[in-house]
N, C-alpha and C positions, 0 to 999 in steps of 0.2 A: 547536578549531573548533569553530564555531558555523553554525548552519541543521538545516536536518530532510532526514533520509537513510530509507530505507526497504530491507530484505531479507527474499525471499520465500523459504520452504522448502518443497520437496513431502515431506514426512510421509512417505506411502503409497512414495513412489519413493527417499527416502533421499536427496535429491539437490535442488538450488537450483531454483526456476522459471523456465527461461529462456523468454521469450515472452510474458508476465504483462504485461495490461495495466493498467493503475493512471491513475485521476483525480484530480487536485486541485481540491478546490474549500476558499472560505474562506466562513464562515459569518455571519452578521450579523442578527440579528430573528429575523424567518420567511426571509428572502433568504438565496440561497446562487448564487456565482459563483464559475464554471470557471476554477481557475487554468490548469492547464498538464494535458498529459495524456505519462504517461511509458510506457515500456516496459521489463523488465526484462533484464538480460543474462547470457549464460552463467553466472557467479553467483550468480544473483537480483539483483543492485542494482543499481541506473542510473547508467550512464554519465553522464561530465560532473562528477559532484561531487554538491551537495547537492539537491536537488528546489528550494528555498528557500533562498536567501541573499541579502544582502547587506539593500537595502532592503526587499525583497519577504518577508525574514524579519522577520512583527513579533507583538506581543504580538493573541490572540485567538485561534477557534472554528473548527477547518480537520474535513475530514473527509477521509481518503483512502478511495477507491471502488479496490477490488482486483474485478477480472472475471475470478475463478478459475472460474467455470464454465467458459467459451472454453477459456481456459488446459488443465483439465483434459480434455475432450474433444480437442486437440490431441494432447494424449501417450496418447490411447487408452485412456482411462480411460470402462468402462460407466457412463454417469450415466444413474436414471428420469427418466422426464419428467410435471412437472417436476423438476428435477435436485435434491436439497433442499439444496446451498450451489450458486449462482449467481455471486451481485454479494454482497461481503463490505463492508460498510461501517462505516468507520469513525474515528468522529467524539473529536478532543484538543484540549485544549486548549493553548497556547502563554503561557505566563506571566514568559516571561524571555528578552528578543530579545537575551542574549548564551550563550547557554547554549545545548546539543548536542542535538537530540531527536531520533531515534531510534527510531522504530515499526517495528519487522520483524512479518513473518506467518511462521505455520507453520500449512500449510494439509494437510488430506484432503478425498475426496469427501463426509465426512460430519461433520468436525469443524474448526476452525481455532482458534487462540492466540494475543494478542499481548503486548507488555511496552512500556514503556519501557526502550529499550534504550542500550547507550553507544556 
């Protein structure tokens, strides 16, 4: 499979992060173009397959922006004002247009991690 996918897990609650809004941007020079906004499902994934696929999946620098603060507030998590983590941008590069790029996010109110998954 080629394309870009993501998966968000709430490590504080020990379950997928349902209803988390994610914006995808393509970066070129100093510019940033919004490509789409998606929302995670009950499994913490995005419905409808890869976020980028086909002609839109091309070499370049991208940014996934995870709206973690809004999600955490909806789960009833008490956050400081301002929240320690609110919006989490993850910038990454796609170098191979025939590969699968999976960018998962593990979140809690005070930390997050990511990696290139499979």
